[in-house]
C-alpha positions as CSV (number, residue, x, y, z in Angstrom):
1,M,13.4,50.7,-54.2
2,E,10.2,52.5,-55.0
3,N,10.7,56.0,-56.3
4,K,9.4,58.8,-54.1
5,P,6.5,60.9,-55.6
6,K,7.6,64.2,-57.0
7,V,6.3,67.5,-55.7
8,L,7.0,70.8,-57.4
9,I,7.1,73.8,-55.1
10,V,6.6,77.1,-56.8
11,G,7.6,80.1,-54.6
12,P,10.4,82.5,-53.8
13,V,13.5,82.0,-51.6
14,S,15.8,84.7,-50.4
15,P,17.2,87.1,-51.5
16,P,15.2,89.3,-51.0
17,M,14.1,88.1,-47.5
18,G,10.4,87.9,-46.9
19,G,7.7,85.9,-45.2
20,I,6.9,83.6,-48.1
21,A,10.6,83.1,-48.9
22,T,11.2,82.0,-45.3
23,Y,8.3,79.6,-45.4
24,V,9.4,78.0,-48.6
25,E,13.0,77.7,-47.4
26,D,11.7,76.0,-44.2
27,M,9.8,73.5,-46.4
28,L,12.8,72.8,-48.6
29,D,14.9,72.1,-45.5
30,S,12.3,70.0,-43.7
31,K,11.8,66.3,-43.4
32,I,9.3,66.4,-46.2
33,N,12.2,65.5,-48.4
34,D,12.2,62.0,-46.7
35,K,8.9,61.2,-48.2
36,Y,8.8,63.2,-51.5
37,D,11.2,64.1,-54.3
38,I,11.0,67.8,-54.0
39,L,11.5,70.1,-57.0
40,H,11.7,73.8,-56.7
41,L,10.9,76.7,-59.0
42,N,12.2,80.0,-57.5
43,T,9.9,82.9,-58.3
44,A,11.8,85.6,-56.2
45,R,11.9,89.1,-57.7
46,S,14.7,91.5,-56.9
47,H,13.8,95.1,-55.9
48,S,14.9,96.4,-59.3
49,T,12.7,93.9,-61.0
50,K,9.7,94.9,-59.0
51,K,10.0,98.5,-60.2
52,S,10.3,97.6,-63.9
53,L,7.4,96.4,-66.0
54,I,9.7,95.0,-68.7
55,K,11.8,93.0,-66.2
56,N,8.6,91.7,-64.6
57,L,7.3,90.4,-67.9
58,L,10.7,88.9,-68.8
59,L,10.8,87.1,-65.4
60,F,7.2,85.9,-65.8
61,C,8.0,84.4,-69.3
62,N,11.2,82.8,-67.9
63,N,9.4,81.3,-65.0
64,T,6.6,80.1,-67.3
65,C,9.1,78.3,-69.4
66,K,10.7,76.7,-66.4
67,L,7.3,75.6,-65.1
68,L,6.5,73.9,-68.4
69,Y,10.0,72.2,-68.4
70,Y,9.4,70.8,-64.9
71,L,5.8,69.7,-65.7
72,V,6.8,68.0,-69.0
73,T,10.2,66.5,-68.1
74,Q,9.9,65.7,-64.4
75,Q,6.2,64.8,-64.3
76,P,5.4,65.9,-60.7
77,K,2.3,64.5,-59.2
78,L,1.6,67.7,-57.2
79,V,2.3,71.4,-57.8
80,H,2.4,73.5,-54.6
81,I,2.1,77.2,-55.6
82,H,2.7,80.0,-53.1
83,T,1.2,83.4,-53.6
84,S,0.2,86.6,-51.9
85,S,-2.2,89.1,-53.5
86,Y,-2.2,91.8,-56.2
87,H,0.4,91.2,-59.0
88,A,1.6,87.9,-57.4
89,F,-2.0,86.5,-57.4
90,W,-2.5,87.1,-61.1
91,E,0.9,85.7,-62.0
92,K,0.5,82.6,-59.9
93,S,-3.1,82.0,-61.2
94,M,-1.5,81.6,-64.7
95,F,0.8,78.9,-63.2
96,V,-2.2,77.2,-61.6
97,I,-4.0,77.1,-65.0
98,I,-0.9,75.8,-66.8
99,S,-0.5,73.1,-64.2
100,K,-4.1,72.0,-64.4
101,V,-4.1,72.0,-68.2
102,L,-1.3,69.5,-68.0
103,F,-3.4,67.3,-65.6
104,R,-1.5,68.0,-62.3
105,K,-3.0,68.2,-58.9
106,V,-2.5,71.8,-57.6
107,I,-2.4,73.4,-54.2
108,L,-2.6,77.2,-54.0
109,H,-1.1,78.4,-50.7
110,I,-2.2,82.0,-50.0
111,H,0.0,84.1,-47.7
112,G,-1.2,87.6,-48.6
113,A,-2.0,89.6,-45.5
114,K,-4.1,92.0,-47.6
115,F,-6.0,89.6,-49.8
116,D,-9.3,90.9,-48.5
117,E,-8.3,94.5,-49.4
118,F,-7.1,93.3,-52.8
119,Y,-10.4,91.6,-53.5
120,Q,-12.6,94.4,-52.3
121,K,-10.8,97.2,-54.1
122,N,-11.2,95.5,-57.5
123,N,-14.2,96.0,-59.8
124,V,-16.9,93.4,-60.4
125,V,-15.1,92.0,-63.4
126,A,-11.8,91.5,-61.6
127,Q,-13.7,90.0,-58.6
128,Y,-15.3,87.5,-60.9
129,F,-11.9,86.3,-62.2
130,I,-10.5,86.2,-58.7
131,K,-13.3,83.8,-57.7
132,L,-12.9,81.8,-61.0
133,F,-9.1,81.4,-60.5
134,L,-9.5,80.4,-56.9
135,R,-11.8,77.5,-57.9
136,I,-9.3,76.0,-60.3
137,P,-6.8,74.5,-57.8
138,D,-7.7,71.2,-56.0
139,K,-7.1,72.8,-52.6
140,V,-6.6,76.4,-51.3
141,I,-4.4,76.7,-48.1
142,V,-5.0,79.7,-45.9
143,L,-3.1,80.7,-42.7
144,S,-5.9,81.1,-40.1
145,T,-9.6,80.7,-39.3
146,Y,-10.0,84.4,-40.0
147,W,-8.9,83.8,-43.6
148,K,-11.0,80.7,-43.9
149,D,-14.1,82.8,-42.9
150,F,-13.1,85.3,-45.6
151,F,-12.5,82.8,-48.4
152,L,-15.8,81.0,-47.5
153,Q,-17.4,84.0,-49.3
154,L,-15.6,82.9,-52.5
155,L,-15.2,79.1,-52.2
156,D,-16.8,76.0,-50.8
157,N,-15.7,74.8,-47.4
158,E,-14.3,71.5,-48.9
159,K,-11.9,73.5,-51.0
160,I,-10.3,75.4,-48.1
161,C,-7.6,74.1,-45.7
162,V,-6.2,76.0,-42.7
163,I,-2.5,75.4,-42.1
164,K,-0.9,78.0,-39.8
165,N,2.7,79.0,-40.3
166,G,5.0,76.8,-38.2
167,I,8.3,77.4,-36.4
168,D,11.3,75.0,-36.3
169,Y,12.0,75.0,-32.6
170,S,15.2,73.0,-33.1
171,K,16.8,76.3,-34.1
172,F,16.2,77.8,-30.7
173,E,17.4,77.1,-27.2
174,L,15.0,77.6,-24.4
175,F,16.1,79.7,-21.5
176,E,15.4,76.9,-19.1
177,T,18.0,74.7,-20.8
178,K,20.6,77.5,-20.8
179,K,22.7,78.4,-17.8
180,R,21.6,81.9,-16.8
181,T,24.1,84.7,-16.2
182,N,23.8,88.2,-15.1
183,K,23.8,89.5,-18.6
184,I,20.7,91.2,-19.9
185,I,18.4,89.1,-22.1
186,K,17.7,90.9,-25.4
187,V,14.7,90.1,-27.5
188,L,14.6,91.4,-31.1
189,F,11.5,91.9,-33.2
190,L,12.4,92.5,-36.9
191,G,9.6,93.5,-39.2
192,N,7.0,96.1,-40.0
193,L,5.9,97.8,-36.8
194,I,2.2,97.3,-37.3
195,E,-0.6,95.5,-35.4
196,R,-1.1,92.6,-37.8
197,K,2.6,91.6,-37.3
198,G,1.9,91.1,-33.6
199,V,3.8,94.1,-32.2
200,Y,1.0,94.9,-29.7
201,D,0.8,91.3,-28.6
202,I,4.5,91.4,-27.7
203,L,4.1,94.7,-25.8
204,N,1.2,93.2,-23.8
205,S,3.4,90.3,-22.8
206,I,6.3,92.4,-21.6
207,P,5.1,92.8,-18.0
208,I,4.6,89.1,-17.7
209,V,8.1,88.4,-19.1
210,L,9.7,91.0,-16.8
211,S,8.0,89.5,-13.7
212,K,9.4,86.0,-14.5
213,L,12.8,86.7,-16.1
214,G,13.8,90.0,-14.6
215,D,16.0,92.2,-16.7
216,V,14.9,91.7,-20.4
217,H,15.3,94.3,-23.1
218,F,13.0,94.4,-26.1
219,I,14.3,95.9,-29.4
220,F,11.8,96.6,-32.2
221,A,13.4,97.2,-35.6
222,G,11.3,98.0,-38.6
223,S,9.2,100.6,-40.4
224,E,5.7,101.9,-40.0
225,E,3.1,101.7,-42.7
226,K,1.3,104.8,-41.5
227,A,2.8,107.9,-40.0
228,G,2.4,108.1,-36.2
229,E,2.2,104.3,-35.6
230,I,5.6,104.1,-33.8
231,N,4.6,107.1,-31.6
232,K,1.5,105.1,-30.6
233,L,3.7,102.1,-29.6
234,K,6.0,104.4,-27.6
235,D,2.9,105.9,-25.8
236,K,1.7,102.4,-24.9
237,C,5.1,101.7,-23.3
238,I,5.0,104.9,-21.3
239,N,1.4,104.3,-20.2
240,K,2.3,100.7,-19.0
241,E,5.5,102.1,-17.4
242,F,8.0,99.8,-19.1
243,Q,9.5,102.2,-21.6
244,E,13.0,101.7,-20.1
245,Y,12.9,98.1,-21.3
246,V,12.0,98.9,-24.9
247,T,13.9,100.4,-27.8
248,F,12.6,101.3,-31.2
249,I,14.9,101.4,-34.3
250,S,13.3,102.8,-37.4
251,N,13.8,105.5,-40.1
252,F,10.6,107.1,-38.7
253,S,11.6,107.0,-35.0
254,D,12.9,110.0,-33.1
């Protein structure tokens, strides 16, 4: 039997819970394992590590040693590196360089929702190195056409690939396949209560959902990044006259 090609995935898994960790966990649990021999280097940082420069350096050194071990002993054909922006980008760029020095194909998968801000706030020298590091991997994966348009300022079109975040529908049961009762349907949103997380999209869909399913209650649990954002969400509910179907749970809510 022919051995499956090895792929090394470099990225975090929970804890702590986060968007990239969820994505990586879904990959590790997916049917990709049927075609490839998947290796995993967990780069998760605890909350205490994030606040300590020394702990960050020690973790970086430890992960670098693990990466070298995998590259030398396991000989993966491909290294799939997940990153966001700011500190994570600089760290993962070093992993990209190490992998390429050891003649591995490398994919850099960028999840950072503020990568444009990260790039624009840096000085000319830092921007030069960001562009340089982005050109090292064989492919750069971004999450949407918006991000492709942004990265086209930094990279050639051939280098960029758009792969949107997916959802494993097998974990959910559609309402149509479930025997309806008189119980209220509750919908939970868990995440930062900001526009880029899709909160306003959900609010705009509430009248449609109510007209089709009747008594549905929406619960939004999370924090605001800027003071007053939750009050804007509440005002929208009041203006659209469906505030009785919506509850906000947050440290900043009244």
